[in-house]
C-alpha positions in Angstrom: 17.2 -30.6 -15.2 19.0 -27.6 -13.8 18.4 -25.6 -16.9 14.6 -25.6 -16.1 15.2 -24.1 -12.7 16.3 -20.5 -12.2 19.7 -20.0 -10.6 19.4 -19.1 -6.9 22.3 -17.9 -4.7 21.8 -18.8 -1.1 23.6 -16.1 1.0 24.7 -17.0 4.5 26.3 -14.0 6.3 28.4 -14.6 9.4 30.4 -12.7 12.0 32.1 -14.5 14.9 29.8 -17.5 14.6 32.0 -20.4 13.4 30.2 -23.3 15.1 26.7 -21.9 14.3 27.7 -21.5 10.7 29.1 -25.0 10.5 25.7 -26.3 11.7 23.8 -24.2 9.2 26.0 -25.3 6.3 25.8 -28.9 7.3 22.0 -28.6 7.3 22.0 -26.9 3.9 23.2 -30.2 2.4 19.6 -31.4 2.8 18.4 -28.7 0.5 16.8 -30.2 -2.6 17.0 -27.6 -5.3 18.8 -28.4 -8.5 20.3 -25.0 -9.4 21.7 -23.1 -6.5 25.0 -21.8 -5.1 25.8 -21.4 -1.5 27.6 -18.2 -0.8 29.2 -17.6 2.6 30.0 -14.0 3.4 32.3 -13.4 6.4 32.5 -10.0 8.0 36.1 -10.3 9.1 35.5 -12.9 11.9 38.6 -13.7 13.9 37.3 -17.0 15.2 38.5 -19.1 12.3 35.2 -19.1 10.4 36.6 -18.5 6.9 39.2 -21.2 7.3 36.6 -23.6 8.6 34.3 -23.0 5.7 37.1 -23.4 3.1 38.4 -26.6 4.7 35.1 -28.4 5.7 32.9 -27.1 2.8 35.1 -27.0 -0.3 33.3 -25.8 -3.4 31.2 -23.1 -1.7 31.7 -19.5 -2.7 33.4 -17.6 0.1 33.5 -13.8 0.3 35.7 -12.1 2.9 34.5 -8.5 3.3 37.6 -7.5 5.4 35.5 -5.5 8.0 32.3 -5.9 10.0 29.9 -4.3 7.6 26.8 -5.4 9.5 23.8 -7.2 8.1 23.3 -4.7 5.3 26.9 -4.4 4.0 27.7 -8.1 4.3 24.6 -9.2 2.5 25.1 -6.5 -0.1 28.5 -8.1 -1.0 26.7 -11.4 -1.4 23.9 -9.9 -3.5 26.5 -8.1 -5.7 28.2 -11.5 -6.3 24.8 -13.0 -7.2 24.0 -10.2 -9.6 27.5 -10.6 -11.2 26.7 -14.3 -11.9 23.3 -13.6 -13.3 21.3 -15.3 -10.5 17.5 -15.0 -10.9 16.9 -15.1 -7.2 18.8 -14.5 -3.9 17.9 -16.3 -0.7 19.0 -14.4 2.3 19.4 -16.9 5.2 20.4 -16.2 8.8 23.4 -18.4 9.9 21.5 -19.5 13.1 19.0 -21.6 11.0 18.6 -25.2 10.0 16.5 -26.8 7.3 13.1 -28.0 8.4 11.8 -28.7 4.9 14.4 -29.8 2.2 11.9 -28.9 -0.6 11.1 -25.3 0.6 13.4 -23.5 -1.9 11.8 -25.5 -4.8 8.3 -24.7 -3.5 9.1 -21.0 -2.9 10.8 -20.5 -6.3 7.9 -22.3 -8.0 5.5 -19.8 -6.3 7.6 -16.8 -7.3 7.8 -18.1 -10.9 4.0 -18.3 -11.0 3.6 -14.8 -9.5 6.1 -12.6 -11.4 5.0 -9.4 -9.6 6.3 -10.8 -6.3 9.7 -9.2 -5.7 10.2 -10.4 -2.1 8.8 -13.6 -0.6 9.2 -15.0 3.0 8.3 -18.6 3.9 7.0 -19.9 7.2 9.8 -20.0 9.8 9.9 -21.9 13.1 11.3 -20.3 16.2 13.7 -22.7 18.1 11.3 -25.6 17.9 9.6 -27.3 14.9 6.1 -26.6 16.1 6.5 -23.0 17.1 5.9 -20.5 14.2 7.9 -17.3 14.3 5.8 -14.2 13.3 7.8 -12.9 10.3 5.0 -10.6 9.0 5.9 -7.3 10.6 5.0 -3.7 10.3 7.3 -0.8 9.6 8.2 1.8 12.3 5.6 4.4 13.1 4.8 6.6 16.1 1.1 6.0 16.5 1.1 2.4 15.3 3.8 1.6 17.8 1.7 3.1 20.6 -1.5 1.2 19.5 0.4 -2.1 19.0 2.0 -1.8 22.4 -1.4 -2.0 24.0 -2.7 -4.5 21.5 0.1 -6.9 22.2 -0.4 -6.7 25.9 -4.2 -7.1 25.7 -4.6 -9.4 22.6 -1.2 -10.9 21.7 -2.5 -13.2 19.0 -3.9 -10.2 17.1 -0.4 -9.3 15.9 0.5 -12.7 14.6 0.1 -12.9 10.8 2.3 -15.8 9.9 -0.4 -18.4 9.6 -1.7 -20.6 6.8 -2.6 -18.1 4.1 -0.6 -15.9 1.7 -0.3 -12.4 3.2 0.5 -9.1 1.5 3.1 -7.9 4.0 4.3 -4.4 4.6 7.5 -5.8 6.1 9.0 -9.3 6.2 11.5 -10.4 8.8 14.9 -10.8 7.1 15.7 -14.2 8.7 14.8 -16.1 5.5 13.9 -14.1 2.3 13.7 -15.0 -1.3 14.4 -11.9 -3.4 14.0 -11.6 -7.2 17.1 -10.1 -8.6 15.1 -8.1 -11.2 13.5 -6.4 -8.2 16.9 -5.7 -6.6 18.3 -4.3 -9.9 15.4 -1.8 -10.0 15.2 -0.7 -6.3 18.8 -1.1 -5.2 20.3 -3.1 -2.3 20.1 -2.8 1.5 20.8 0.7 2.8 24.2 0.4 4.5 23.6 3.3 6.8 21.3 1.1 8.7 24.0 -1.6 9.6 21.3 -4.0 10.9 17.7 -4.0 12.1 14.9 -2.2 10.3 16.8 -2.7 7.0 14.1 -5.2 5.9 11.3 -2.6 6.4 13.3 0.0 4.4 14.0 -2.4 1.5 10.3 -3.6 1.4 9.1 0.0 1.4 11.2 0.8 -1.7 10.1 -2.5 -3.4 6.4 -1.6 -2.9 6.9 2.0 -4.1 8.2 0.5 -7.4 5.2 -1.8 -7.7 6.7 -5.0 -6.5 4.7 -7.2 -4.1 6.0 -8.4 -0.8 4.4 -11.6 0.4 4.4 -14.1 3.2 3.9 -17.6 1.7 3.0 -20.4 4.1 5.7 -22.9 3.0 7.6 -24.6 5.9 11.2 -23.6 5.6 13.8 -23.4 8.4 14.1 -23.5 12.2 15.5 -20.2 13.5 17.7 -21.0 16.5 17.6 -17.4 17.6 19.6 -16.7 20.7 17.7 -15.6 23.8 20.3 -13.2 25.2 21.5 -9.7 24.1 18.1 -8.1 23.9 18.0 -6.1 27.2 16.9 -2.5 27.2 20.4 -1.0 26.9 21.9 -3.5 24.4 23.2 -2.8 21.0 20.1 -4.4 19.6 17.9 -2.0 21.5 20.0 0.9 20.4 19.9 0.0 16.7 16.2 -0.8 16.7 15.4 2.7 18.1 18.0 4.6 16.1 17.1 2.9 12.8 13.3 3.4 13.4 13.9 7.2 13.5 16.2 6.9 10.4 13.5 5.0 8.5 10.8 7.5 9.4 13.0 10.4 8.2 13.9 8.6 5.0 10.2 8.0 4.1 9.3 11.6 4.7 7.7 11.3 8.2 10.0 13.7 10.1 7.3 14.7 12.6 6.7 11.0 13.5 10.5 10.6 13.7 10.8 13.4 16.2 7.9 12.2 18.2 9.2 8.7 18.2 12.6 9.9 19.4 11.2 12.0 22.2 8.8 9.3 23.4 11.5 6.5 23.4 13.9 8.7 25.4 11.2 9.6 27.9 10.3 6.0 28.4 13.9 4.9 28.8 14.6 7.7 31.3 11.6 6.6 33.3 12.7 3.0 33.2 16.1 4.0 34.4 14.7 6.0 37.2 12.7 3.0 38.3 15.7 0.7 38.6 16.3 1.6 42.2 20.0 1.2 41.5 22.6 3.9 41.2 24.6 1.8 38.7 21.5 0.9 36.8 20.3 4.5 36.5 23.8 5.5 35.3 23.7 2.8 32.6 20.3 4.0 31.4 21.6 7.6 31.4 24.7 6.8 29.3 22.5 4.8 26.9 20.0 7.7 26.6 22.8 10.2 25.9 24.2 8.0 23.1 20.8 7.4 21.7 19.9 11.1 21.9 23.1 12.0 20.0 22.2 9.5 17.3 18.6 10.9 17.0 20.0 14.4 16.7 22.4 13.4 14.0 19.5 11.8 12.0 17.1 14.6 12.5 19.7 17.1 11.3 20.4 14.9 8.2 24.0 14.2 9.0 25.8 10.9 8.2 25.3 8.1 10.7 28.3 6.6 12.5 28.4 2.8 12.2 31.3 2.2 14.5 30.0 0.8 17.8 32.5 1.0 20.6 32.0 0.7 24.3 29.6 0.0 26.0 28.3 -2.2 23.1 31.4 -4.0 21.9 
């Protein structure tokens, strides 16, 4: 029976998430797909993750990267492993997920097999609860689009939700759960490791579409995403990377004026927010954050190599 189904490598990347990964891997035992390998990639966690996986889940493929390579570098090591073993598809799966539909991989692969021009497909994902759909159909960074959508979201929030009950040709799919055809990856390359994490999905999707591959949201129930609710404040590492990588993306796709405008506007808004904190310590925090972000923007706009070592105040 397995010979009739393409080989899929399910890649679960982890960093300092031992208990979360344990729950994810336990949930993956429900997955009903006859020809897949689970690959756990560990970005040098020091919380015993690798030992836990090898002890409690024997038989899984475990890759130790030896350093925190971020979402991009860690998943790339897993994808390289899949390509080496002639997998037909790679399923990128966040570690903070659990199976909601044991048949989803079978259904998603069947869809991809019936639509050979689809290079990247994303199923329906639930956010924290079984009945709450996460909007995984996104849009790439852009100066004017960001301004327009900022107002649209506040006036008509449902107008930006595209993950519904129909197949959607997506510009960008959220990377929480993605099925990627290895033929597509062999042609376009892997994740851009300069990005580290965040906006890497938009950049990969852009290259796929430039080469003629389709990127689609497919309304197949898949997993529940137990996304944490902390760590997203305005001066967090997440905020820094989303802004920095948006400017990097715009420069990479040839929109340097948009990149410069986005950088200037985001710094202005951050400074105004910092000035409105009515707190000396809060204002200083925003100022430190803006200085670091401005240095990153300047590096990108000058075409220099990005620094992916994130020391204080982020780590």
